[in-house]
C-alpha positions as CSV (number, residue, x, y, z in Angstrom):
1,X,-25.8,-16.5,4.7
2,X,-22.2,-16.3,3.6
3,X,-22.0,-16.2,-0.2
4,X,-18.2,-16.5,0.1
5,X,-17.4,-19.3,2.5
6,X,-13.7,-19.0,2.0
7,X,-13.7,-15.4,3.3
8,X,-13.9,-15.0,7.0
9,X,-12.4,-11.6,7.5
10,X,-11.8,-8.6,5.3
11,X,-9.5,-5.7,6.3
12,X,-10.3,-2.2,5.0
13,X,-8.8,1.2,5.2
14,X,-10.3,3.8,7.6
15,X,-11.9,5.5,4.6
16,X,-14.4,2.7,4.5
17,X,-15.9,3.4,7.9
18,X,-19.6,3.8,8.3
19,X,-22.4,1.5,7.2
20,X,-20.1,-0.8,5.1
21,X,-19.3,-2.9,8.1
22,X,-23.0,-3.7,8.8
23,X,-23.7,-4.1,5.0
24,X,-20.8,-6.7,4.7
25,X,-22.1,-8.6,7.7
26,X,-25.8,-8.5,6.7
27,X,-25.6,-8.9,2.9
28,X,-22.4,-11.0,2.5
29,X,-22.0,-12.7,5.9
30,X,-18.4,-11.5,6.2
31,X,-16.7,-9.7,9.0
32,X,-15.2,-6.4,7.9
33,X,-12.5,-5.0,10.2
34,X,-11.3,-1.4,9.7
35,X,-7.6,-0.7,10.2
36,X,-7.4,2.5,12.1
37,X,-4.5,5.0,12.1
38,X,-3.3,6.3,15.5
39,X,-4.1,10.0,15.5
40,X,-1.3,10.7,18.0
41,X,1.4,9.7,15.5
42,X,2.8,12.3,13.1
43,X,4.2,11.6,9.6
44,X,4.2,8.4,7.7
45,X,3.5,5.2,9.6
46,X,2.8,1.8,8.0
47,X,-0.6,0.6,9.2
48,X,-0.9,-3.0,10.4
49,X,-2.1,-5.4,7.7
50,X,-2.5,-2.8,4.9
51,X,1.0,-3.8,3.6
52,X,-0.4,-7.3,2.8
53,X,-2.9,-5.8,0.3
54,X,-0.3,-3.4,-1.2
55,X,2.3,-6.2,-1.6
56,X,-0.3,-8.5,-3.2
57,X,-1.4,-5.9,-5.6
58,X,2.2,-5.1,-6.5
59,X,2.8,-8.8,-7.3
60,X,-0.2,-8.9,-9.5
61,X,0.8,-5.7,-11.3
62,X,4.1,-7.2,-12.3
63,X,2.3,-9.1,-15.0
64,X,2.4,-7.0,-18.2
65,X,-1.3,-7.3,-19.1
66,X,-2.2,-6.2,-15.5
67,X,-0.1,-3.0,-15.8
68,X,-2.8,-1.5,-18.0
69,X,-6.5,-1.6,-17.5
70,X,-7.8,-1.8,-21.1
71,X,-10.1,-4.8,-20.6
72,X,-13.6,-4.4,-21.9
73,X,-15.1,-7.1,-19.7
74,X,-14.6,-7.5,-16.0
75,X,-14.4,-11.3,-16.5
76,X,-11.3,-10.8,-18.6
77,X,-9.7,-8.6,-16.0
78,X,-10.6,-11.2,-13.3
79,X,-8.9,-13.9,-15.4
80,X,-5.7,-11.9,-15.5
81,X,-5.7,-11.5,-11.8
82,X,-6.1,-15.3,-11.4
83,X,-3.2,-15.9,-13.9
84,X,-1.0,-13.4,-12.0
85,X,-1.6,-15.2,-8.7
86,X,-1.1,-18.6,-10.3
87,X,2.2,-17.4,-11.7
88,X,3.3,-16.1,-8.3
89,X,2.4,-19.4,-6.6
90,X,4.2,-21.5,-9.2
91,X,7.3,-19.3,-8.8
92,X,7.2,-19.8,-5.0
93,X,6.8,-23.6,-5.4
94,X,9.9,-23.7,-7.6
95,X,11.9,-21.8,-5.0
96,X,10.7,-24.1,-2.2
97,X,11.5,-27.2,-4.4
98,X,15.0,-25.9,-5.1
99,X,15.6,-25.3,-1.5
100,X,14.6,-28.8,-0.4
């Protein structure tokens, strides 16, 4: 029973270990993969795939309304996220069209 057929895999930070993997599978029908840090490494190390989330959130935050979280309703906040992604996609299409 996948309530979100477009989602096949979700990556999560190591802080989300535990029963969340089973819950995501049982309740949502989605595979949740935990990105683990290598304990042998010292200092800062970019984890695989976590940069994708950070980069996407940064693109969304570039929109002025998204820089503050003053929305009363979650639907309004969700709409701003959609508008931010749409803006990003339109800008990319313009770049591709200019390069062609």
